[in-house]
N, C-alpha and C positions, 0 to 999 in steps of 0.2 A: 651544460649537462654533460654527465658522466656516461660515455658510450658502454663503459664495461657495465655498469649498474642497469643502464636504460637502452639495450641496444634495438637497432632497427630488427623488424621480424621480415624474414623472407619466406613467403608460400608459393612453391613451385617456379622461383625465379623471380616472383613479383615482390618487390621490397613495400613494405609497409613501414614508414618512416617514424623514428621515435617522436618526432612533432605530433603525427597524427595520434599516436597512442597516447600521448599526453592530453591531447585534447578530449579523446573519448574516455580516459580516466575520470573525469569529471563527472561522470555519469554513473560510476561506480562506488560503493560504499565500501571503507576498510575501518579497521578498529585503529582508536586515536594512535598514533605514534606508528603505525605501520602502512605507510602510503604505498610501499613497495606491492601490498596486495591488490590494491586498486589498479596499480601498473599492469599487475599480472593477468586480473580480470578483464582490463581493456586489451590487452594483447591477444588474449583469447577470443574475446568478441570478434576482432577484428580478422583475425585469422581464419575463425568460421565464417566470416562475412565473405573474405576473399576465397575460400573453398567454394562456397556456394555459388559465387559469382562465374568463377572459373568454369563451373560443371554448366552452368545455365548457357554460358556462351560456347562451351563445345558441343552441347545439344542443339545449337542454332536457334536458341529461344529470342523472342523479341519481346520488349517490354511494352506492356499496355497499360499504363496507371490509370487506376480508377480513383474515383473521389471518394474519400474518406470521411469527409464532413464537408457541409457547405462552402466552397471556395479553397479547399485543402486535398489536394492529390498526392497519391504515392510520388515518391522518386522513382526515376528509371530504376535505380538498383533494387530498391524495394519491390517494383512490379517484376523484376527478373527472378529475384528471390522466391516471390510468391507463385509464379508460373511454374519454377523449377520443382518446388514441393508439390503443386497440384498435381504434375506430370508424374513426379517419383514417388511419391506416397500413397499408399492405399491402406484402410484399416478394414478388418472383418466388422460387419455389423454387429452392434451390442445386442447380445441375446437377453432375453425375458429372465434367464436363471442368473445371469451377472447382475442385472439390475436388482432383483430380489435379494441376491447375496449381499449387495452393498447395502442396501436397506436394513437387512437383518443384523447387520454388524452392530448397530446402535439407533434404532428409530428414534431415541430422544433427542438425537442430533437435529432431526427436522422439526422445528418450532415456528409458530406464529412469533412475532417480533414482541420483546419485553415492553412492559410499561413501566416507568420509574416515576414515584409518587415524590416530588421535588420542591423544595422551599431555597432560597437563596437571598443574599444580600448583596448589592450591587454598588462598588464605588466607581461612577463613571468616569473616564477619562478617554483621551484620543492617544492611543497607545504608541502612536508615532511621534508624539510631544513629549521628549524626555522629562521634562520638568513636570510636566502635567501628571504624567505616567509614575513618576516618583512620588508626588504629594498624595495621589489617590492610594497607591500603595501602602504607605505609611498609614493613611487613615483606615484603611483595611485590615491591617495589621493590629492596630489600635483596636477596633471592634472585635477581631479575633481574639484579642488577650482578655476581653472581659467577658466572652461567652462562656458558659459552663457546659455547653454540648447538648443541654436537653432542650427538649422543642419550645418550651414555654420561655426560657431564656432566649432562644433564636428568634422567636416571634416578636419580642420585645426589642430586641437589637434592630431587628428588620425596618424598625420605624425610622431609621437612619440612612435606608437604603435609597439609591437614586432611581429604583424601578419602581413602577407603578404598583407592582405588587406588595409595596410596604404597607398598605391599607389591608392586607390581609395577612400579614405577618410575614411576609416574603414568599408565600404560598404561590406556586406556579401551575399546581394541579398535575395530571399525569401526562408525562411525556414520552414519546416513541423515538427510535432512531430517525434521526434527521430533523426532528423537531427544534433543535437548538444548534448553537455554533459548534463547529468539531472540537473545540478545546473542552467546552463545557460537557459534551457527551462523552467525550474520552474520559474525563474525570469521573463522571456519573458510573461507568463501567468499572471502576475500581473500588466503589465505596461499598461498604456493608451496610446493610439495613440499619437506619437510624445512626449512621456515620455522616462525619462532618469532615470536610477538607480542612487539613493541618496547618497550610498555608493558603494565601490568596491565589486563585487561578486568573491568569489574564487571557481575555477574549479582545475581540475588536471593539467591544462595548465598555471595556474597563477590566476592574478586579472583581472576581467574584468570591464569596464565601458560600459555599455549598453544603446542603444538608439533602441526603437521601434518606428520606421517610421510611419508603417501603418499596419493594420491588414485586411487581406481578411478573412471573414468567410466562413466556407465551406458550401457546397448547401446543401439544404433540399434534401434527400434521399427518391426516391419513396417506396411505401408499400412493393411492391416485393423483393426490395434490403434487407430492414431490417426486413422482416418478420423472417427469420431463426435465428436472433439474439434475437428477442422478443421472440420466441419459447423458446430458451435456458434459457432467463432469467426467464420466468414463470416456466419452469420446475425446475430449480435451486429453486427458491423462494418455488415451492410445495415441494420438497424435504426437504427442511430446515424445514419447519412446519411440515411435518411427522416427521421429526428426533425430532423435539421438543417435540411433542405429545407422540412419544414413549418413549423417556427419562423420560418425567413426569410420565408416566405411571408405569415405573419401579421403579421410585423414591418414587410415592406411596404406593408401596408395600415393601418397603425397609427400613431398620433401619441404620439411617444415624447420627453420632454423630461428631461434630467439623467442619462441613461445611453445607452451604445452597446452594439450586439450585435457590434460589430467584435471579431475575436480578440485576447485580452489576453496 
């Protein structure tokens, strides 16, 4: 490893090794061909972690890990950082004026879930089986190549589907968020009404040709219904700002070499 390109980081005399940064870099995204960006993000994350742990220890805080999920507990470092932020940060109560102002920016943002009127053709396969996947993809592409794009042609082609919906022209009815597999739903969100996928979409069930017949947008929700969500979002944003300011203050009084806390 080139030490000049990927140096150790030192925070107030504490060394964070290049190996630790390389391991952390796997958790950060970067544009293709720019691995250095993931490295810088990882170095920054570990620098912030070191600053917080050092401050927690300076204050004499003791870790008290809590259960995050059945059988899964915080690490001692995670517990220390949580204890530090609980002690060091405070935010002002969110006012009714601020909540109303956030809602008034665009009430249209707050809607009930949409409904998609959907048809599909399935060429089933086990996507983990390379040969089976390739055969099913070839079949799906052949069906797609014969489609005219209209609803009648789609319904006729659906007789070749491996889904029980083939008896109703591939019609799945109205689906909402979470009603289908993630790959299928992600595609629905990109299609216009009466639009159809230009290439087959792979899911755990096989290859899909998807037609979005129509979309029913959710209804705009009244203020009283969305108010708790707005409060939660404003509190989260306030905590994020307070955390950034706290970390910036720690960094100003620290000696850091090999990493920057400037936005990446």
